[in-house]
PQR file with spaces between the fields and no chain letter, atoms N, CA, C, O and H, PARSE charges and radii, in Angstrom:
ATOM       1  N    MET     1       0.815   -1.240    0.004 -0.4000 1.5000
ATOM       2  CA   MET     1       0.070    0.007    0.009 -0.0000 2.0000
ATOM       3  C    MET     1       0.914    1.175    0.018  0.5500 1.7000
ATOM       4  O    MET     1       0.702    2.051   -0.821 -0.5500 1.4000
ATOM       5  N    ILE     2       1.862    1.304    0.873 -0.4000 1.5000
ATOM       6  CA   ILE     2       2.762    2.525    0.879 -0.0000 2.0000
ATOM       7  C    ILE     2       3.482    2.521   -0.331  0.5500 1.7000
ATOM       8  O    ILE     2       3.496    3.580   -0.960 -0.5500 1.4000
ATOM       9  H    ILE     2       2.035    0.592    1.555  0.4000 1.0000
ATOM      10  N    VAL     3       4.080    1.551   -0.785 -0.4000 1.5000
ATOM      11  CA   VAL     3       4.830    1.697   -2.017 -0.0000 2.0000
ATOM      12  C    VAL     3       3.980    2.059   -3.272  0.5500 1.7000
ATOM      13  O    VAL     3       4.479    2.761   -4.152 -0.5500 1.4000
ATOM      14  H    VAL     3       4.068    0.692   -0.274  0.4000 1.0000
ATOM      15  N    LEU     4       2.759    1.612   -3.365 -0.4000 1.5000
ATOM      16  CA   LEU     4       1.775    2.166   -4.431 -0.0000 2.0000
ATOM      17  C    LEU     4       1.693    3.653   -4.302  0.5500 1.7000
ATOM      18  O    LEU     4       1.793    4.433   -5.249 -0.5500 1.4000
ATOM      19  H    LEU     4       2.353    1.042   -2.650  0.4000 1.0000
ATOM      20  N    LEU     5       1.501    3.982   -3.046 -0.4000 1.5000
ATOM      21  CA   LEU     5       1.241    5.461   -2.773 -0.0000 2.0000
ATOM      22  C    LEU     5       2.530    6.391   -3.319  0.5500 1.7000
ATOM      23  O    LEU     5       2.433    7.401   -4.017 -0.5500 1.4000
ATOM      24  H    LEU     5       1.420    3.348   -2.277  0.4000 1.0000
ATOM      25  N    LEU     6       3.554    5.881   -2.897 -0.4000 1.5000
ATOM      26  CA   LEU     6       4.801    6.575   -3.359 -0.0000 2.0000
ATOM      27  C    LEU     6       5.042    6.586   -4.841  0.5500 1.7000
ATOM      28  O    LEU     6       5.637    7.524   -5.371 -0.5500 1.4000
ATOM      29  H    LEU     6       3.633    5.061   -2.330  0.4000 1.0000
ATOM      30  N    PHE     7       4.605    5.596   -5.492 -0.4000 1.5000
ATOM      31  CA   PHE     7       4.775    5.615   -7.099 -0.0000 2.0000
ATOM      32  C    PHE     7       3.561    6.706   -7.622  0.5500 1.7000
ATOM      33  O    PHE     7       3.732    7.387   -8.634 -0.5500 1.4000
ATOM      34  H    PHE     7       4.121    4.834   -5.061  0.4000 1.0000
ATOM      35  N    VAL     8       2.492    6.771   -6.916 -0.4000 1.5000
ATOM      36  CA   VAL     8       1.482    7.729   -7.406 -0.0000 2.0000
ATOM      37  C    VAL     8       1.750    9.164   -7.091  0.5500 1.7000
ATOM      38  O    VAL     8       1.477   10.090   -7.854 -0.5500 1.4000
ATOM      39  H    VAL     8       2.353    6.218   -6.095  0.4000 1.0000
ATOM      40  N    ILE     9       2.344    9.294   -5.823 -0.4000 1.5000
ATOM      41  CA   ILE     9       2.711   10.812   -5.288 -0.0000 2.0000
ATOM      42  C    ILE     9       4.065   11.425   -6.017  0.5500 1.7000
ATOM      43  O    ILE     9       4.014   12.530   -6.557 -0.5500 1.4000
ATOM      44  H    ILE     9       2.566    8.541   -5.203  0.4000 1.0000
ATOM      45  N    ILE    10       5.095   10.757   -6.000 -0.4000 1.5000
ATOM      46  CA   ILE    10       6.369   11.253   -6.336 -0.0000 2.0000
ATOM      47  C    ILE    10       6.801   10.640   -7.581  0.5500 1.7000
ATOM      48  O    ILE    10       7.890   11.038   -7.993 -0.5500 1.4000
ATOM      49  H    ILE    10       5.136    9.860   -5.561  0.4000 1.0000
ATOM      50  N    GLY    11       6.183    9.743   -8.290 -0.4000 1.5000
ATOM      51  CA   GLY    11       6.666    9.165   -9.471 -0.0000 2.0000
ATOM      52  C    GLY    11       7.429    7.788   -9.438  0.5500 1.7000
ATOM      53  O    GLY    11       7.810    7.379   -8.341 -0.5500 1.4000
ATOM      54  H    GLY    11       5.298    9.420   -7.954  0.4000 1.0000
ATOM      55  N    VAL    12       7.656    7.110  -10.476 -0.4000 1.5000
ATOM      56  CA   VAL    12       8.174    5.842  -10.383 -0.0000 2.0000
ATOM      57  C    VAL    12       9.588    5.791  -10.257  0.5500 1.7000
ATOM      58  O    VAL    12      10.074    5.005   -9.443 -0.5500 1.4000
ATOM      59  H    VAL    12       7.347    7.442  -11.367  0.4000 1.0000
ATOM      60  N    PRO    13      10.415    6.623  -11.048 -0.5600 1.5000
ATOM      61  CA   PRO    13      11.782    6.600  -10.844  0.2800 2.0000
ATOM      62  C    PRO    13      12.370    7.149   -9.651  0.5500 1.7000
ATOM      63  O    PRO    13      13.521    6.815   -9.368 -0.5500 1.4000
ATOM      64  N    ILE    14      11.681    8.014   -8.850 -0.4000 1.5000
ATOM      65  CA   ILE    14      12.186    8.494   -7.625 -0.0000 2.0000
ATOM      66  C    ILE    14      11.778    7.490   -6.501  0.5500 1.7000
ATOM      67  O    ILE    14      12.547    7.260   -5.567 -0.5500 1.4000
ATOM      68  H    ILE    14      10.747    8.286   -9.080  0.4000 1.0000
ATOM      69  N    ALA    15      10.579    6.909   -6.606 -0.4000 1.5000
ATOM      70  CA   ALA    15      10.055    6.010   -5.535 -0.0000 2.0000
ATOM      71  C    ALA    15      11.002    4.719   -5.661  0.5500 1.7000
ATOM      72  O    ALA    15      11.312    4.148   -4.615 -0.5500 1.4000
ATOM      73  H    ALA    15       9.955    7.096   -7.365  0.4000 1.0000
ATOM      74  N    LEU    16      11.457    4.251   -6.835 -0.4000 1.5000
ATOM      75  CA   LEU    16      12.327    3.081   -7.040 -0.0000 2.0000
ATOM      76  C    LEU    16      13.630    3.513   -6.325  0.5500 1.7000
ATOM      77  O    LEU    16      14.179    2.707   -5.573 -0.5500 1.4000
ATOM      78  H    LEU    16      11.205    4.715   -7.685  0.4000 1.0000
ATOM      79  N    LEU    17      14.080    4.576   -6.497 -0.4000 1.5000
ATOM      80  CA   LEU    17      15.416    5.132   -5.927 -0.0000 2.0000
ATOM      81  C    LEU    17      15.339    4.953   -4.348  0.5500 1.7000
ATOM      82  O    LEU    17      16.196    4.385   -3.670 -0.5500 1.4000
ATOM      83  H    LEU    17      13.634    5.230   -7.108  0.4000 1.0000
ATOM      84  N    ILE    18      14.193    5.519   -3.887 -0.4000 1.5000
ATOM      85  CA   ILE    18      13.991    5.464   -2.512 -0.0000 2.0000
ATOM      86  C    ILE    18      14.054    3.896   -2.007  0.5500 1.7000
ATOM      87  O    ILE    18      14.845    3.564   -1.124 -0.5500 1.4000
ATOM      88  H    ILE    18      13.496    5.980   -4.437  0.4000 1.0000
ATOM      89  N    ILE    19      13.240    3.042   -2.578 -0.4000 1.5000
ATOM      90  CA   ILE    19      13.302    1.792   -2.203 -0.0000 2.0000
ATOM      91  C    ILE    19      14.622    0.935   -2.175  0.5500 1.7000
ATOM      92  O    ILE    19      14.940    0.118   -1.310 -0.5500 1.4000
ATOM      93  H    ILE    19      12.597    3.312   -3.295  0.4000 1.0000
ATOM      94  N    VAL    20      15.384    1.323   -3.400 -0.4000 1.5000
ATOM      95  CA   VAL    20      16.585    0.720   -3.436 -0.0000 2.0000
ATOM      96  C    VAL    20      17.668    1.237   -2.454  0.5500 1.7000
ATOM      97  O    VAL    20      18.582    0.501   -2.082 -0.5500 1.4000
ATOM      98  H    VAL    20      15.126    1.986   -4.103  0.4000 1.0000
ATOM      99  N    LYS    21      17.544    2.516   -2.045 -0.4000 1.5000
ATOM     100  CA   LYS    21      18.436    3.218   -0.974 -0.0000 2.0000
ATOM     101  C    LYS    21      18.092    2.575    0.088  0.5500 1.7000
ATOM     102  O    LYS    21      19.021    2.143    0.770 -0.5500 1.4000
ATOM     103  H    LYS    21      16.802    3.114   -2.347  0.4000 1.0000
ATOM     104  N    ALA    22      16.913    2.356    0.477 -0.4000 1.5000
ATOM     105  CA   ALA    22      16.405    1.725    1.957 -0.0000 2.0000
ATOM     106  C    ALA    22      16.836    0.393    2.012  0.5500 1.7000
ATOM     107  O    ALA    22      17.178   -0.043    3.112 -0.5500 1.4000
ATOM     108  H    ALA    22      16.158    2.707   -0.077  0.4000 1.0000
ATOM     109  N    ILE    23      16.886   -0.389    0.952 -0.4000 1.5000
ATOM     110  CA   ILE    23      17.337   -1.871    1.040 -0.0000 2.0000
ATOM     111  C    ILE    23      18.717   -1.905    1.091  0.5500 1.7000
ATOM     112  O    ILE    23      19.166   -2.776    1.836 -0.5500 1.4000
ATOM     113  H    ILE    23      16.608   -0.035    0.059  0.4000 1.0000
ATOM     114  N    GLN    24      19.622   -1.125    0.445 -0.4000 1.5000
ATOM     115  CA   GLN    24      20.992   -0.862    0.532 -0.0000 2.0000
ATOM     116  C    GLN    24      21.540   -0.693    1.943  0.5500 1.7000
ATOM     117  O    GLN    24      22.454   -1.376    2.403 -0.5500 1.4000
ATOM     118  H    GLN    24      19.258   -0.418   -0.160  0.4000 1.0000
ATOM     119  N    SER    25      20.843    0.363    2.643 -0.4000 1.5000
ATOM     120  CA   SER    25      21.011    0.810    3.871 -0.0000 2.0000
ATOM     121  C    SER    25      20.679   -0.342    5.011  0.5500 1.7000
ATOM     122  O    SER    25      21.395   -0.483    6.003 -0.5500 1.4000
ATOM     123  H    SER    25      20.100    0.918    2.269  0.4000 1.0000
ATOM     124  N    GLY    26      19.629   -1.064    4.778 -0.4000 1.5000
ATOM     125  CA   GLY    26      19.536   -2.140    5.595 -0.0000 2.0000
ATOM     126  C    GLY    26      20.589   -3.209    5.457  0.5500 1.7000
ATOM     127  O    GLY    26      20.851   -3.891    6.447 -0.5500 1.4000
ATOM     128  H    GLY    26      19.048   -0.949    3.972  0.4000 1.0000
ATOM     129  N    ILE    27      21.178   -3.403    4.387 -0.4000 1.5000
ATOM     130  CA   ILE    27      22.061   -4.431    4.064 -0.0000 2.0000
ATOM     131  C    ILE    27      23.325   -4.288    4.822  0.5500 1.7000
ATOM     132  O    ILE    27      23.953   -5.192    5.375 -0.5500 1.4000
ATOM     133  H    ILE    27      20.966   -2.848    3.583  0.4000 1.0000
ATOM     134  N    ALA    28      23.677   -2.735    4.759 -0.4000 1.5000
ATOM     135  CA   ALA    28      25.104   -2.330    5.176 -0.0000 2.0000
ATOM     136  C    ALA    28      25.002   -2.277    6.661  0.5500 1.7000
ATOM     137  O    ALA    28      26.017   -2.514    7.316 -0.5500 1.4000
ATOM     138  H    ALA    28      23.168   -2.001    4.310  0.4000 1.0000
ATOM     139  N    LEU    29      23.755   -1.959    7.327 -0.4000 1.5000
ATOM     140  CA   LEU    29      23.742   -2.033    8.800 -0.0000 2.0000
ATOM     141  C    LEU    29      23.595   -3.589    9.373  0.5500 1.7000
ATOM     142  O    LEU    29      23.777   -3.901   10.550 -0.5500 1.4000
ATOM     143  H    LEU    29      22.931   -1.766    6.795  0.4000 1.0000
ATOM     144  N    SER    30      23.293   -4.339    8.492 -0.4000 1.5000
ATOM     145  CA   SER    30      23.278   -5.617    8.891 -0.0000 2.0000
ATOM     146  C    SER    30      24.551   -6.618    8.961  0.5500 1.7000
ATOM     147  O    SER    30      24.616   -7.756    9.425 -0.5500 1.4000
ATOM     148  H    SER    30      23.144   -4.086    7.536  0.4000 1.0000
ATOM     149  N    ARG    31      25.523   -5.828    8.356 -0.4000 1.5000
ATOM     150  CA   ARG    31      26.919   -6.461    8.596 -0.0000 2.0000
ATOM     151  C    ARG    31      27.446   -6.138    9.795  0.5500 1.7000
ATOM     152  O    ARG    31      27.193   -5.086   10.383 -0.5500 1.4000
ATOM     153  H    ARG    31      25.470   -4.904    7.979  0.4000 1.0000
ATOM     154  N    PRO    32      28.366   -7.221   10.298 -0.5600 1.5000
ATOM     155  CA   PRO    32      28.903   -6.951   11.458  0.2800 2.0000
ATOM     156  C    PRO    32      29.987   -5.830   11.508  0.5500 1.7000
ATOM     157  O    PRO    32      30.762   -5.668   10.565 -0.5500 1.4000
ATOM     158  N    PRO    33      30.025   -4.985   12.744 -0.5600 1.5000
ATOM     159  CA   PRO    33      30.977   -3.841   12.827  0.2800 2.0000
ATOM     160  C    PRO    33      32.434   -4.467   12.651  0.5500 1.7000
ATOM     161  O    PRO    33      32.651   -5.665   12.833 -0.5500 1.4000
ATOM     162  N    ILE    34      33.329   -3.621   12.312 -0.4000 1.5000
ATOM     163  CA   ILE    34      34.613   -3.947   12.401 -0.0000 2.0000
ATOM     164  C    ILE    34      35.373   -3.079   13.199  0.5500 1.7000
ATOM     165  O    ILE    34      34.858   -1.995   13.474 -0.5500 1.4000
ATOM     166  H    ILE    34      33.153   -2.648   12.165  0.4000 1.0000
ATOM     167  N    GLU    35      36.613   -3.362   13.671 -0.4000 1.5000
ATOM     168  CA   GLU    35      37.582   -2.697   14.456 -0.0000 2.0000
ATOM     169  C    GLU    35      38.398   -1.837   13.627  0.5500 1.7000
ATOM     170  O    GLU    35      38.948   -2.341   12.648 -0.5500 1.4000
ATOM     171  H    GLU    35      37.031   -4.243   13.448  0.4000 1.0000
ATOM     172  N    CYS    36      38.555   -0.606   13.884 -0.4000 1.5000
ATOM     173  CA   CYS    36      39.336    0.398   13.073 -0.0000 2.0000
ATOM     174  C    CYS    36      40.784   -0.014   13.457  0.5500 1.7000
ATOM     175  O    CYS    36      41.093    0.113   14.642 -0.5500 1.4000
ATOM     176  H    CYS    36      38.108   -0.197   14.679  0.4000 1.0000
ATOM     177  N    PRO    37      41.717   -0.500   12.570 -0.5600 1.5000
ATOM     178  CA   PRO    37      43.063   -0.749   12.933  0.2800 2.0000
ATOM     179  C    PRO    37      43.756    0.463   13.540  0.5500 1.7000
ATOM     180  O    PRO    37      44.821    0.312   14.139 -0.5500 1.4000
ATOM     181  N    VAL    38      43.166    1.717   13.401 -0.4000 1.5000
ATOM     182  CA   VAL    38      44.045    2.954   13.731 -0.0000 2.0000
ATOM     183  C    VAL    38      43.791    3.209   15.198  0.5500 1.7000
ATOM     184  O    VAL    38      44.685    3.300   16.040 -0.5500 1.4000
ATOM     185  H    VAL    38      42.301    1.840   12.914  0.4000 1.0000
ATOM     186  N    CYS    39      42.347    3.328   15.458 -0.4000 1.5000
ATOM     187  CA   CYS    39      42.020    3.913   16.841 -0.0000 2.0000
ATOM     188  C    CYS    39      41.276    2.861   17.841  0.5500 1.7000
ATOM     189  O    CYS    39      40.935    3.077   19.003 -0.5500 1.4000
ATOM     190  H    CYS    39      41.622    3.253   14.774  0.4000 1.0000
ATOM     191  N    GLY    40      41.129    1.755   17.139 -0.4000 1.5000
ATOM     192  CA   GLY    40      40.330    0.737   17.818 -0.0000 2.0000
ATOM     193  C    GLY    40      38.789    0.684   17.971  0.5500 1.7000
ATOM     194  O    GLY    40      38.226   -0.253   18.536 -0.5500 1.4000
ATOM     195  H    GLY    40      41.406    1.579   16.195  0.4000 1.0000
ATOM     196  N    ARG    41      38.166    1.705   17.456 -0.4000 1.5000
ATOM     197  CA   ARG    41      36.834    2.089   17.758 -0.0000 2.0000
ATOM     198  C    ARG    41      36.048    0.963   16.648  0.5500 1.7000
ATOM     199  O    ARG    41      36.500    0.585   15.567 -0.5500 1.4000
ATOM     200  H    ARG    41      38.623    2.467   16.997  0.4000 1.0000
ATOM     201  N    GLN    42      34.808    0.592   17.253 -0.4000 1.5000
ATOM     202  CA   GLN    42      34.002   -0.243   16.345 -0.0000 2.0000
ATOM     203  C    GLN    42      33.214    0.692   15.324  0.5500 1.7000
ATOM     204  O    GLN    42      32.556    1.664   15.694 -0.5500 1.4000
ATOM     205  H    GLN    42      34.441    0.898   18.131  0.4000 1.0000
ATOM     206  N    ILE    43      33.345    0.312   14.068 -0.4000 1.5000
ATOM     207  CA   ILE    43      32.680    0.977   12.988 -0.0000 2.0000
ATOM     208  C    ILE    43      31.932    0.118   12.109  0.5500 1.7000
ATOM     209  O    ILE    43      32.200   -1.081   12.028 -0.5500 1.4000
ATOM     210  H    ILE    43      33.879   -0.477   13.767  0.4000 1.0000
ATOM     211  N    ASN    44      30.903    0.721   11.370 -0.4000 1.5000
ATOM     212  CA   ASN    44      29.866    0.001   10.468 -0.0000 2.0000
ATOM     213  C    ASN    44      30.628    0.182    9.088  0.5500 1.7000
ATOM     214  O    ASN    44      31.154    1.256    8.794 -0.5500 1.4000
ATOM     215  H    ASN    44      30.686    1.695   11.436  0.4000 1.0000
ATOM     216  N    VAL    45      30.658   -0.995    8.208 -0.4000 1.5000
ATOM     217  CA   VAL    45      31.167   -0.959    6.787 -0.0000 2.0000
ATOM     218  C    VAL    45      30.109   -0.393    6.066  0.5500 1.7000
ATOM     219  O    VAL    45      28.976   -0.835    6.258 -0.5500 1.4000
ATOM     220  H    VAL    45      30.231   -1.867    8.447  0.4000 1.0000
ATOM     221  N    VAL    46      30.290    0.480    5.296 -0.4000 1.5000
ATOM     222  CA   VAL    46      29.391    0.945    4.338 -0.0000 2.0000
ATOM     223  C    VAL    46      30.237    1.150    2.970  0.5500 1.7000
ATOM     224  O    VAL    46      31.132    1.995    2.948 -0.5500 1.4000
ATOM     225  H    VAL    46      31.210    0.839    5.141  0.4000 1.0000
ATOM     226  N    GLY    47      29.991    0.497    2.025 -0.4000 1.5000
ATOM     227  CA   GLY    47      30.887    0.587    0.650 -0.0000 2.0000
ATOM     228  C    GLY    47      32.235   -0.173    0.830  0.5500 1.7000
ATOM     229  O    GLY    47      32.484   -0.949    1.753 -0.5500 1.4000
ATOM     230  H    GLY    47      29.264   -0.189    2.043  0.4000 1.0000
ATOM     231  N    LYS    48      33.045    0.159   -0.167 -0.4000 1.5000
ATOM     232  CA   LYS    48      34.224   -0.674   -0.259 -0.0000 2.0000
ATOM     233  C    LYS    48      35.385    0.010    0.521  0.5500 1.7000
ATOM     234  O    LYS    48      36.325   -0.665    0.938 -0.5500 1.4000
ATOM     235  H    LYS    48      32.843    0.789   -0.917  0.4000 1.0000
ATOM     236  N    THR    49      35.313    1.377    0.719 -0.4000 1.5000
ATOM     237  CA   THR    49      36.243    2.080    1.466 -0.0000 2.0000
ATOM     238  C    THR    49      35.579    2.864    2.480  0.5500 1.7000
ATOM     239  O    THR    49      35.249    4.021    2.222 -0.5500 1.4000
ATOM     240  H    THR    49      34.549    1.926    0.380  0.4000 1.0000
ATOM     241  N    PRO    50      35.288    2.208    3.913 -0.5600 1.5000
ATOM     242  CA   PRO    50      34.869    2.785    4.955  0.2800 2.0000
ATOM     243  C    PRO    50      35.769    3.806    5.575  0.5500 1.7000
ATOM     244  O    PRO    50      36.989    3.664    5.491 -0.5500 1.4000
ATOM     245  N    THR    51      35.197    4.900    6.237 -0.4000 1.5000
ATOM     246  CA   THR    51      35.968    5.833    6.887 -0.0000 2.0000
ATOM     247  C    THR    51      35.668    5.615    8.379  0.5500 1.7000
ATOM     248  O    THR    51      34.525    5.273    8.679 -0.5500 1.4000
ATOM     249  H    THR    51      34.206    5.015    6.305  0.4000 1.0000
ATOM     250  N    CYS    52      36.552    5.775    9.300 -0.4000 1.5000
ATOM     251  CA   CYS    52      36.285    5.881   10.680 -0.0000 2.0000
ATOM     252  C    CYS    52      35.709    7.107   11.105  0.5500 1.7000
ATOM     253  O    CYS    52      36.235    8.114   10.631 -0.5500 1.4000
ATOM     254  H    CYS    52      37.481    6.054    9.057  0.4000 1.0000
ATOM     255  N    TYR    53      34.720    7.275   11.912 -0.4000 1.5000
ATOM     256  CA   TYR    53      34.169    8.596   12.066 -0.0000 2.0000
ATOM     257  C    TYR    53      34.851    9.233   13.346  0.5500 1.7000
ATOM     258  O    TYR    53      34.676   10.418   13.630 -0.5500 1.4000
ATOM     259  H    TYR    53      34.292    6.457   12.297  0.4000 1.0000
ATOM     260  N    LYS    54      35.605    8.419   14.071 -0.4000 1.5000
ATOM     261  CA   LYS    54      36.509    9.098   14.863 -0.0000 2.0000
ATOM     262  C    LYS    54      37.813    9.636   14.708  0.5500 1.7000
ATOM     263  O    LYS    54      38.147   10.725   15.176 -0.5500 1.4000
ATOM     264  H    LYS    54      35.748    7.456   13.840  0.4000 1.0000
ATOM     265  N    CYS    55      38.608    8.828   14.009 -0.4000 1.5000
ATOM     266  CA   CYS    55      39.824    9.234   13.546 -0.0000 2.0000
ATOM     267  C    CYS    55      39.912    9.695   12.085  0.5500 1.7000
ATOM     268  O    CYS    55      40.963   10.199   11.689 -0.5500 1.4000
ATOM     269  H    CYS    55      38.337    7.943   13.630  0.4000 1.0000
ATOM     270  N    ARG    56      38.989    9.565   11.362 -0.4000 1.5000
ATOM     271  CA   ARG    56      38.749    9.977    9.992 -0.0000 2.0000
ATOM     272  C    ARG    56      39.929    9.309    9.036  0.5500 1.7000
ATOM     273  O    ARG    56      40.374    9.909    8.058 -0.5500 1.4000
ATOM     274  H    ARG    56      38.136    9.155   11.684  0.4000 1.0000
ATOM     275  N    SER    57      40.327    8.144    9.394 -0.4000 1.5000
ATOM     276  CA   SER    57      41.118    7.398    8.517 -0.0000 2.0000
ATOM     277  C    SER    57      40.307    6.514    7.520  0.5500 1.7000
ATOM     278  O    SER    57      39.370    5.809    7.895 -0.5500 1.4000
ATOM     279  H    SER    57      39.965    7.656   10.189  0.4000 1.0000
ATOM     280  N    SER    58      40.716    6.595    6.256 -0.4000 1.5000
ATOM     281  CA   SER    58      40.004    5.770    5.180 -0.0000 2.0000
ATOM     282  C    SER    58      40.642    4.263    5.204  0.5500 1.7000
ATOM     283  O    SER    58      41.861    4.113    5.288 -0.5500 1.4000
ATOM     284  H    SER    58      41.478    7.168    5.951  0.4000 1.0000
ATOM     285  N    LEU    59      39.853    3.293    5.135 -0.4000 1.5000
ATOM     286  CA   LEU    59      40.295    1.955    5.149 -0.0000 2.0000
ATOM     287  C    LEU    59      39.978    1.322    3.954  0.5500 1.7000
ATOM     288  O    LEU    59      38.988    1.703    3.329 -0.5500 1.4000
ATOM     289  H    LEU    59      38.862    3.414    5.067  0.4000 1.0000
ATOM     290  N    ILE    60      40.734    0.325    3.503 -0.4000 1.5000
ATOM     291  CA   ILE    60      40.514   -0.559    2.353 -0.0000 2.0000
ATOM     292  C    ILE    60      40.577   -1.992    2.722  0.5500 1.7000
ATOM     293  O    ILE    60      41.252   -2.358    3.684 -0.5500 1.4000
ATOM     294  H    ILE    60      41.537    0.015    4.011  0.4000 1.0000
ATOM     295  N    LEU    61      39.858   -2.859    1.951 -0.4000 1.5000
ATOM     296  CA   LEU    61      40.030   -4.163    2.420 -0.0000 2.0000
ATOM     297  C    LEU    61      41.099   -4.862    1.523  0.5500 1.7000
ATOM     298  O    LEU    61      41.109   -4.920    0.293 -0.5500 1.4000
ATOM     299  H    LEU    61      39.310   -2.561    1.170  0.4000 1.0000
ATOM     300  N    HIS    62      42.075   -5.427    2.488 -0.4000 1.5000
ATOM     301  CA   HIS    62      43.109   -6.122    2.079 -0.0000 2.0000
ATOM     302  C    HIS    62      42.869   -7.501    1.477  0.5500 1.7000
ATOM     303  O    HIS    62      41.831   -8.028    1.876 -0.5500 1.4000
ATOM     304  H    HIS    62      42.067   -5.380    3.487  0.4000 1.0000
ATOM     305  N    ALA    63      43.587   -8.204    0.612 -0.4000 1.5000
ATOM     306  CA   ALA    63      43.557   -9.352   -0.018 -0.0000 2.0000
ATOM     307  C    ALA    63      43.344  -10.423    1.188  0.5500 1.7000
ATOM     308  O    ALA    63      42.674  -11.427    0.948 -0.5500 1.4000
ATOM     309  H    ALA    63      44.431   -7.777    0.287  0.4000 1.0000
ATOM     310  N    ASN    64      43.821  -10.255    2.296 -0.4000 1.5000
ATOM     311  CA   ASN    64      43.640  -11.307    3.323 -0.0000 2.0000
ATOM     312  C    ASN    64      42.288  -11.210    3.918  0.5500 1.7000
ATOM     313  O    ASN    64      41.908  -12.184    4.569 -0.5500 1.4000
ATOM     314  H    ASN    64      44.366   -9.440    2.491  0.4000 1.0000
ATOM     315  N    GLY    65      41.516  -10.207    3.800 -0.4000 1.5000
ATOM     316  CA   GLY    65      40.297  -10.096    4.258 -0.0000 2.0000
ATOM     317  C    GLY    65      40.055   -9.024    5.424  0.5500 1.7000
ATOM     318  O    GLY    65      38.971   -8.698    5.910 -0.5500 1.4000
ATOM     319  H    GLY    65      41.825   -9.416    3.271  0.4000 1.0000
ATOM     320  N    GLN    66      41.283   -8.574    5.738 -0.4000 1.5000
ATOM     321  CA   GLN    66      41.248   -7.513    6.927 -0.0000 2.0000
ATOM     322  C    GLN    66      41.131   -6.094    6.137  0.5500 1.7000
ATOM     323  O    GLN    66      41.371   -5.906    4.944 -0.5500 1.4000
ATOM     324  H    GLN    66      42.163   -8.838    5.343  0.4000 1.0000
ATOM     325  N    TYR    67      40.707   -5.159    7.088 -0.4000 1.5000
ATOM     326  CA   TYR    67      40.785   -3.703    6.641 -0.0000 2.0000
ATOM     327  C    TYR    67      42.004   -3.100    7.183  0.5500 1.7000
ATOM     328  O    TYR    67      42.267   -3.233    8.378 -0.5500 1.4000
ATOM     329  H    TYR    67      40.512   -5.311    8.057  0.4000 1.0000
ATOM     330  N    ILE    68      42.818   -2.402    6.338 -0.4000 1.5000
ATOM     331  CA   ILE    68      44.079   -1.551    6.713 -0.0000 2.0000
ATOM     332  C    ILE    68      43.736   -0.277    6.294  0.5500 1.7000
ATOM     333  O    ILE    68      42.796   -0.069    5.526 -0.5500 1.4000
ATOM     334  H    ILE    68      42.605   -2.294    5.367  0.4000 1.0000
ATOM     335  N    LYS    69      44.586    0.756    6.847 -0.4000 1.5000
ATOM     336  CA   LYS    69      44.531    2.132    6.707 -0.0000 2.0000
ATOM     337  C    LYS    69      45.144    2.281    5.165  0.5500 1.7000
ATOM     338  O    LYS    69      46.062    1.567    4.763 -0.5500 1.4000
ATOM     339  H    LYS    69      45.349    0.586    7.471  0.4000 1.0000
ATOM     340  N    LYS    70      44.536    3.262    4.399 -0.4000 1.5000
ATOM     341  CA   LYS    70      44.688    3.421    2.988 -0.0000 2.0000
ATOM     342  C    LYS    70      45.911    4.497    2.958  0.5500 1.7000
ATOM     343  O    LYS    70      46.351    4.902    1.882 -0.5500 1.4000
ATOM     344  H    LYS    70      43.790    3.842    4.726  0.4000 1.0000
């Protein structure tokens, strides 16, 4: 019902974008948090290069599966 209402009120392309972004954010938050290798704070991974919100260091995924400072 809500999805149909979104399609009618704001148009199909924008409604689809809103739905896709909501699904992507749910997937990102369902991942387990990782520990920042610089400051040790627990952070959520969003995208391929997450940034620690405390020390502002950019992290990249190493071939061994661990995140390292860029």
